[in-house]
FIFIPA-361332 format. One line per field, with one value per atom (N, C-alpha, C, O, CB): residue number from 0; atom name; x, z, y. Coordinates in Angstrom, 3 decimals. Atoms other than C-alpha are relative to their C-alpha. Last residue first. Glycine has a CB too. Example, Ala and Ser with C-alpha at 12.3 -4.5 7.8 and 13.67 -1.06 7.14 Angstrom:
2
dodo: [1,1,1,1,1,0,0,0,0,0] $
migu: [N,CA,C,O,CB,N,CA,C,O,CB] $
xx: [-0.820,13.670,-0.770,-0.261,0.414,0.890,12.300,0.900,1.936,-0.992] $
zz: [-0.060,7.140,0.730,0.899,-1.415,0.000,7.800,0.000,0.665,1.246] $
yy: [-1.190,-1.060,1.090,2.198,0.462,-1.190,-4.500,1.200,1.181,0.027] $
END
This chain:
66
dodo: [65,65,65,65,65,64,64,64,64,64,63,63,63,63,63,62,62,62,62,62,61,61,61,61,61,60,60,60,60,60,59,59,59,59,59,58,58,58,58,58,57,57,57,57,57,56,56,56,56,56,55,55,55,55,55,54,54,54,54,54,53,53,53,53,53,52,52,52,52,52,51,51,51,51,51,50,50,50,50,50,49,49,49,49,49,48,48,48,48,48,47,47,47,47,47,46,46,46,46,46,45,45,45,45,45,44,44,44,44,44,43,43,43,43,43,42,42,42,42,42,41,41,41,41,41,40,40,40,40,40,39,39,39,39,39,38,38,38,38,38,37,37,37,37,37,36,36,36,36,36,35,35,35,35,35,34,34,34,34,34,33,33,33,33,33,32,32,32,32,32,31,31,31,31,31,30,30,30,30,30,29,29,29,29,29,28,28,28,28,28,27,27,27,27,27,26,26,26,26,26,25,25,25,25,25,24,24,24,24,24,23,23,23,23,23,22,22,22,22,22,21,21,21,21,21,20,20,20,20,20,19,19,19,19,19,18,18,18,18,18,17,17,17,17,17,16,16,16,16,16,15,15,15,15,15,14,14,14,14,14,13,13,13,13,13,12,12,12,12,12,11,11,11,11,11,10,10,10,10,10,9,9,9,9,9,8,8,8,8,8,7,7,7,7,7,6,6,6,6,6,5,5,5,5,5,4,4,4,4,4,3,3,3,3,3,2,2,2,2,2,1,1,1,1,1,0,0,0,0,0] $
migu: [N,CA,C,O,CB,N,CA,C,O,CB,N,CA,C,O,CB,N,CA,C,O,CB,N,CA,C,O,CB,N,CA,C,O,CB,N,CA,C,O,CB,N,CA,C,O,CB,N,CA,C,O,CB,N,CA,C,O,CB,N,CA,C,O,CB,N,CA,C,O,CB,N,CA,C,O,CB,N,CA,C,O,CB,N,CA,C,O,CB,N,CA,C,O,CB,N,CA,C,O,CB,N,CA,C,O,CB,N,CA,C,O,CB,N,CA,C,O,CB,N,CA,C,O,CB,N,CA,C,O,CB,N,CA,C,O,CB,N,CA,C,O,CB,N,CA,C,O,CB,N,CA,C,O,CB,N,CA,C,O,CB,N,CA,C,O,CB,N,CA,C,O,CB,N,CA,C,O,CB,N,CA,C,O,CB,N,CA,C,O,CB,N,CA,C,O,CB,N,CA,C,O,CB,N,CA,C,O,CB,N,CA,C,O,CB,N,CA,C,O,CB,N,CA,C,O,CB,N,CA,C,O,CB,N,CA,C,O,CB,N,CA,C,O,CB,N,CA,C,O,CB,N,CA,C,O,CB,N,CA,C,O,CB,N,CA,C,O,CB,N,CA,C,O,CB,N,CA,C,O,CB,N,CA,C,O,CB,N,CA,C,O,CB,N,CA,C,O,CB,N,CA,C,O,CB,N,CA,C,O,CB,N,CA,C,O,CB,N,CA,C,O,CB,N,CA,C,O,CB,N,CA,C,O,CB,N,CA,C,O,CB,N,CA,C,O,CB,N,CA,C,O,CB,N,CA,C,O,CB,N,CA,C,O,CB,N,CA,C,O,CB,N,CA,C,O,CB,N,CA,C,O,CB,N,CA,C,O,CB,N,CA,C,O,CB] $
xx: [0.118,-180.982,-1.701,-2.204,0.891,1.997,-180.145,-0.327,-0.278,-1.677,0.721,-176.204,-1.117,-1.125,0.296,0.676,-174.980,-0.139,1.055,-0.452,0.869,-172.311,-0.570,-0.064,1.317,0.327,-170.808,-1.298,-2.473,1.071,0.854,-169.710,-0.995,-1.787,0.878,1.080,-168.149,-1.281,-2.485,1.159,0.722,-166.627,-1.323,-2.463,0.968,1.289,-165.319,-0.839,-2.049,1.104,0.441,-163.401,-1.345,-2.528,1.787,0.414,-161.957,-1.506,-2.623,0.779,0.924,-160.384,-1.414,-2.540,1.085,1.201,-159.230,-0.303,-0.944,-0.069,0.698,-157.679,-0.926,-1.989,1.298,1.095,-156.688,-1.093,-2.236,0.706,0.953,-154.611,-1.437,-2.544,0.515,0.987,-153.138,-0.969,-1.999,0.921,1.067,-151.975,-1.062,-2.225,1.074,1.773,-151.095,-0.411,-1.528,0.504,1.259,-148.352,-1.296,-2.405,0.529,0.196,-146.990,-1.009,-2.083,1.228,1.150,-146.849,-0.302,-1.415,0.651,0.855,-144.731,-1.144,-2.294,0.568,0.819,-142.574,-0.974,-1.865,0.303,0.523,-141.899,-0.648,-1.423,0.416,1.205,-141.005,-0.981,-2.158,0.523,0.464,-138.633,-1.491,-2.589,1.073,-0.028,-136.751,-1.136,-1.790,-0.291,1.046,-136.246,-0.509,-1.186,0.373,0.794,-134.743,-1.016,-2.151,-0.493,1.519,-132.222,-0.375,0.274,-0.512,0.551,-128.795,-1.894,-2.784,0.536,-0.407,-126.944,-0.773,-1.157,1.082,-0.478,-129.469,0.698,0.015,-0.716,-0.552,-130.237,1.117,2.320,0.830,-1.411,-130.687,0.220,1.178,-0.223,-1.508,-132.655,0.573,1.262,-0.016,-1.178,-134.610,0.709,1.419,-0.966,-0.480,-135.849,1.165,2.392,-1.065,-0.861,-137.276,1.383,2.472,-0.671,-0.927,-139.297,1.975,3.156,-1.334,-0.580,-140.810,0.843,1.914,-0.907,-1.265,-141.050,0.338,1.551,-0.131,-1.300,-143.088,1.406,2.594,-0.472,-0.421,-145.544,1.305,2.342,-1.601,-1.361,-146.107,0.664,1.675,-0.600,-1.500,-147.035,0.645,1.776,-0.464,-1.041,-148.890,0.599,1.780,-0.119,-0.453,-151.103,0.963,2.052,-1.166,-1.008,-151.959,0.831,2.016,-1.205,-1.253,-153.210,0.500,1.234,-0.265,-0.680,-155.451,1.102,2.146,-0.692,-0.471,-156.797,0.966,2.089,-1.139,-0.921,-157.539,0.975,2.205,-0.588,-0.677,-159.378,0.913,1.850,-0.706,-1.154,-161.021,1.011,1.800,-0.619,-0.964,-162.287,1.229,2.428,-1.177,-0.175,-163.856,1.254,2.474,-1.646,-1.378,-165.175,0.711,0.791,-0.702,-0.739,-167.279,1.384,2.526,-0.803,-1.217,-168.010,0.840,2.048,-0.288,-1.764,-169.397,0.641,1.830,0.203,-1.174,-171.298,1.162,2.298,-0.687,0.249,-173.415,1.419,2.498,-0.226,-0.784,-172.402,-0.352,-0.232,0.778] $
zz: [-0.535,131.121,0.043,0.669,-0.473,0.617,129.751,1.244,2.396,-0.134,-0.215,130.075,-0.028,-0.451,-0.367,-0.466,128.554,0.587,0.374,0.212,-1.468,129.337,-0.235,0.220,1.678,-0.430,126.654,0.387,0.060,1.521,0.957,124.693,0.395,-0.367,-1.209,0.368,127.799,-1.131,-0.972,-1.010,-1.122,128.489,0.254,0.717,0.924,0.539,124.939,1.368,1.139,-0.082,1.244,125.684,-0.372,-0.668,-1.354,-0.079,128.812,-0.608,-0.194,-0.033,-0.794,127.891,0.616,0.786,1.448,0.717,125.354,0.382,-0.495,-1.156,0.833,128.120,-1.431,-1.815,-0.546,-0.967,130.439,-1.112,-1.444,1.324,-0.339,127.425,0.846,0.553,0.233,1.404,126.423,-0.099,-0.772,-1.271,-0.474,130.563,-1.383,-1.398,0.103,-1.422,130.944,-0.280,0.161,2.469,0.278,127.788,0.580,0.052,0.567,1.314,129.045,-0.944,-1.444,-0.622,-0.268,132.508,-1.359,-1.346,0.957,-0.248,131.118,0.547,0.368,0.931,1.082,128.993,0.193,-0.621,-0.457,0.967,132.040,-1.485,-2.021,0.103,-0.662,134.593,-1.302,-1.645,2.080,-0.183,132.190,0.724,0.180,0.852,-1.022,131.909,-0.515,-1.498,1.542,0.496,129.325,0.633,-0.240,-1.094,-1.222,130.869,-0.178,0.289,0.796,-0.144,127.856,1.251,1.844,-0.993,-1.320,128.557,0.021,0.549,0.197,-1.344,126.135,0.815,1.634,0.093,0.078,123.371,1.240,2.257,-0.503,-1.242,123.343,0.265,0.523,0.089,-0.086,119.576,1.209,1.028,-0.054,0.448,119.863,-0.616,-1.560,-1.077,-0.485,122.920,-1.141,-0.819,0.903,-0.569,121.323,0.566,0.513,0.942,0.694,118.420,0.979,0.720,-0.380,0.361,120.254,-0.891,-1.043,-1.555,-0.909,122.293,-0.615,-0.032,1.079,-0.766,119.179,0.685,0.538,0.665,1.026,117.189,0.583,0.444,-1.336,-0.354,120.444,-1.208,-1.018,-0.421,-1.528,120.833,0.031,0.719,1.806,0.145,116.381,1.635,1.797,-0.900,0.352,117.450,-0.502,-0.666,-0.779,-1.281,120.532,-0.955,-0.383,0.676,-1.432,118.558,0.286,-0.043,1.893,0.798,115.529,0.504,-0.207,-1.373,0.997,117.647,-0.283,0.320,-1.268,-1.455,119.817,-0.274,0.202,1.168,-0.335,116.302,1.309,1.353,0.218,0.795,115.602,-0.198,-0.952,-0.861,0.006,118.420,-0.873,-0.613,-0.076,-1.436,118.730,-0.434,-0.711,2.099,0.382,114.789,1.444,1.313,-0.152,1.667,115.394,0.039,1.266,-2.013,-0.333,118.654,-0.548,-0.117,0.006,-1.000,116.899,0.651,0.710,0.864,0.832,113.550,1.032,0.755,-2.066,0.404,116.350,-0.912,-1.003,-0.804,1.342,117.880,-0.237,0.348,-1.592,1.018,121.378,-1.428,-1.864,0.323] $
yy: [-0.773,-28.470,0.185,1.117,0.865,-0.567,-31.560,0.856,0.425,-1.708,-1.198,-32.339,0.655,1.811,0.477,-1.135,-35.453,0.902,1.114,-0.037,-0.418,-38.105,1.689,2.714,-0.069,1.819,-39.857,0.580,0.413,-1.095,0.363,-36.438,-1.328,-1.883,-0.240,-1.474,-34.964,-0.497,-0.292,1.544,-0.002,-38.287,1.015,0.988,0.210,1.783,-38.506,0.121,0.099,-2.370,-0.544,-34.604,-1.643,-1.808,0.318,-0.532,-36.178,0.256,-0.056,0.379,0.847,-39.150,1.170,0.703,-0.791,0.388,-36.546,-0.873,-1.451,-0.143,-0.970,-34.184,-0.793,-0.306,1.111,-0.483,-36.930,0.751,0.435,1.194,0.526,-38.312,0.103,-0.349,-0.542,0.281,-35.534,-1.191,-1.176,-0.252,-1.398,-34.422,-0.079,0.325,1.989,-0.219,-38.273,1.513,1.784,-0.063,1.531,-38.099,-0.161,-0.083,-1.418,-0.527,-34.692,-0.659,-0.328,-0.009,-1.350,-35.692,0.459,0.985,1.477,0.957,-38.982,0.898,0.495,-1.136,0.680,-36.878,-0.263,-0.017,-0.951,-0.485,-34.939,0.103,0.895,0.309,-0.118,-37.734,1.520,1.409,0.539,1.009,-39.276,0.978,1.093,-1.138,1.004,-35.944,-1.041,-0.692,0.662,0.923,-33.096,-1.220,-1.763,-0.398,0.590,-30.479,-0.745,-0.643,0.874,0.262,-30.044,-0.514,-1.376,-0.948,-0.427,-28.273,-0.221,0.445,1.811,-0.165,-30.549,0.654,-0.180,0.539,-0.818,-31.704,0.431,0.312,0.609,-0.045,-35.140,1.558,1.560,-1.540,-1.251,-34.658,-0.475,-1.226,1.951,0.843,-38.631,0.993,0.607,-1.408,1.496,-37.254,-0.915,-1.868,-1.338,-0.819,-33.518,-1.317,-1.406,0.949,-0.696,-35.236,0.036,-0.476,1.426,1.123,-37.994,0.999,0.686,-1.243,0.372,-34.748,-1.222,-1.386,-0.205,-1.081,-32.963,-0.527,-0.669,1.254,-0.106,-35.677,0.695,0.406,0.967,1.642,-36.600,0.105,-0.531,-1.556,-0.137,-32.857,-1.136,-1.278,0.126,-0.984,-32.984,0.348,0.808,1.854,0.562,-36.453,1.077,0.772,-1.082,1.170,-35.079,-0.338,-0.296,-1.454,-0.815,-31.730,-1.427,-1.483,0.709,-0.613,-34.002,1.131,1.817,0.338,0.994,-36.044,0.547,0.297,-0.333,0.153,-32.683,-1.014,-0.845,-0.433,-0.567,-31.300,-0.770,-0.778,1.251,0.023,-34.773,1.281,1.017,-0.361,1.434,-35.028,-0.447,-1.355,-1.156,-0.380,-30.941,-1.382,-1.345,-0.308,-1.195,-31.651,0.275,0.376,0.955,0.314,-34.703,1.141,1.181,-0.074,1.011,-33.267,-0.781,-0.944,-0.655,-0.277,-30.205,-0.722,-0.496,0.521,0.048,-32.335,0.990,1.149,0.807,1.198,-34.264,0.375,-0.089,-1.234,0.974,-31.483,-1.044,-1.135,1.156,0.025,-31.176,-0.274,-1.419,-0.726] $
END
């Protein structure tokens, strides 16, 4: 993985995580009556973003050579 692609991927994923967190915070503040947003869903979505981000770093840290 080239360095430029790696930094673009990390930057894009980080920006996506910021927007996702903004949306979740906005929904929590508004508290719509029929919202199915629970603490479990919030935790799972944050965990999903962190797992993907860590896996991107691990792919970069452990190069596969053929």
